[in-house]
VOPAGU-2260 file (C-alpha; in pm, 1 decimal, decimal comma):
REM VOPAGU-2260
SITE   aa  ch    i         X         Y         Z
SITE  MET   A    0   -2128,0   -7916,5    5305,8
SITE  TRP   A    1   -2155,9   -8164,6    5591,8
SITE  LEU   A    2   -1902,4   -8397,4    5433,1
SITE  ASN   A    3   -1654,5   -8107,8    5435,1
SITE  GLY   A    4   -1733,2   -8026,9    5797,9
SITE  ASP   A    5   -1880,7   -7686,2    5710,5
SITE  HIS   A    6   -2232,9   -7766,4    5826,5
SITE  LEU   A    7   -2420,7   -8056,3    5981,3
SITE  PRO   A    8   -2772,7   -8153,7    5876,1
SITE  ASP   A    9   -3046,6   -8074,5    6125,0
SITE  ARG   A   10   -3201,4   -8353,3    6332,1
SITE  ASP   A   11   -3487,9   -8417,2    6087,1
SITE  ASN   A   12   -3259,4   -8443,1    5786,8
SITE  ALA   A   13   -3011,6   -8660,3    5976,8
SITE  GLY   A   14   -3300,2   -8893,2    6059,3
SITE  LYS   A   15   -3403,5   -8906,9    5693,8
SITE  LEU   A   16   -3044,5   -8978,3    5589,0
SITE  ALA   A   17   -3015,4   -9250,2    5853,2
SITE  SER   A   18   -3337,9   -9412,1    5728,8
SITE  TYR   A   19   -3209,6   -9407,3    5374,9
SITE  LEU   A   20   -2841,6   -9488,7    5431,2
SITE  GLY   A   21   -2860,2   -9691,4    5752,0
SITE  ALA   A   22   -2692,4   -9646,4    6088,5
SITE  GLU   A   23   -2354,3   -9575,8    5927,2
SITE  ILE   A   24   -2468,2   -9217,0    5877,2
SITE  TYR   A   25   -2403,5   -9158,2    6246,8
SITE  ASP   A   26   -2043,9   -9266,5    6198,9
SITE  ALA   A   27   -2009,5   -9037,6    5895,9
SITE  LEU   A   28   -2145,3   -8743,2    6096,7
SITE  GLY   A   29   -1934,1   -8827,2    6400,8
SITE  LEU   A   30   -2247,4   -8875,8    6613,7
SITE  PRO   A   31   -2310,6   -9154,6    6862,6
SITE  ARG   A   32   -2545,2   -9423,5    6742,3
SITE  PRO   A   33   -2886,5   -9400,0    6906,7
SITE  ASN   A   34   -2966,9   -9644,4    7183,4
SITE  PRO   A   35   -3258,3   -9861,0    7061,7
SITE  TYR   A   36   -3396,4   -9898,4    7415,1
SITE  LEU   A   37   -3396,2   -9522,8    7466,0
SITE  GLN   A   38   -3564,4   -9470,6    7129,4
SITE  LYS   A   39   -3841,6   -9711,6    7231,1
SITE  ILE   A   40   -3886,8   -9535,8    7566,5
SITE  ASN   A   41   -3901,4   -9197,0    7392,2
SITE  LYS   A   42   -4175,6   -9315,8    7155,9
SITE  ILE   A   43   -4383,2   -9458,5    7440,5
SITE  PHE   A   44   -4315,5   -9170,6    7681,2
SITE  GLU   A   45   -4499,0   -8907,1    7475,0
SITE  ASN   A   46   -4817,0   -9119,0    7480,1
SITE  LEU   A   47   -4817,9   -9160,2    7858,9
SITE  SER   A   48   -5022,1   -8940,6    8089,8
SITE  SER   A   49   -4825,1   -8676,0    8278,0
SITE  ASP   A   50   -4872,9   -8879,3    8598,7
SITE  HIS   A   51   -4719,6   -9185,3    8436,1
SITE  GLN   A   52   -4436,0   -8974,2    8290,9
SITE  ARG   A   53   -4354,3   -8843,3    8640,9
SITE  LYS   A   54   -4367,2   -9194,9    8786,9
SITE  LEU   A   55   -4133,6   -9328,0    8518,9
SITE  ALA   A   56   -3889,6   -9040,9    8578,8
SITE  LYS   A   57   -3896,8   -9102,7    8956,2
SITE  ASP   A   58   -3844,4   -9475,0    8904,0
SITE  ALA   A   59   -3542,3   -9404,0    8683,8
SITE  GLU   A   60   -3397,6   -9166,7    8945,6
SITE  ARG   A   61   -3456,9   -9424,2    9219,4
SITE  TYR   A   62   -3290,2   -9693,6    9010,0
SITE  GLU   A   63   -2985,8   -9473,5    8948,0
SITE  ALA   A   64   -2956,8   -9378,5    9317,7
SITE  ASN   A   65   -2986,9   -9744,1    9420,1
SITE  LYS   A   66   -2724,9   -9848,1    9164,7
SITE  LEU   A   67   -2482,4   -9581,3    9288,3
SITE  SER   A   68   -2534,0   -9679,6    9652,5
SITE  LYS   A   69   -2421,4  -10036,0    9573,2
SITE  ILE   A   70   -2082,8   -9929,1    9432,9
SITE  PRO   A   71   -1820,4  -10031,7    9688,3
SITE  LYS   A   72   -1626,4   -9745,8    9839,8
SITE  GLN   A   73   -1253,4   -9739,4    9762,0
SITE  ARG   A   74   -1033,3   -9848,1   10047,0
SITE  LYS   A   75    -774,7   -9599,2   10154,5
SITE  THR   A   76    -423,6   -9712,4   10083,4
SITE  SER   A   77     -96,9   -9538,1   10149,4
SITE  ALA   A   78    -115,7   -9399,9    9792,2
SITE  ASN   A   79    -459,3   -9244,3    9860,3
SITE  LYS   A   80    -363,5   -9073,3   10188,5
């Protein structure tokens, strides 16, 4: 059914298919391939204390805010006015 586009396998079955068939299953299902770094963080995250989980989340937010603050602002040109 999923090959015909009538139904997609649930997350557990998609994971089983990916283990058996390899990463190409994501292409067949039209899903983005999982980020290996994010998968590693997800595995570790569940084993952290809630305090460490909060700290990691805050650090990620701080990193993102810092990254965005370093993006140069666009200069106004006659086309932007």
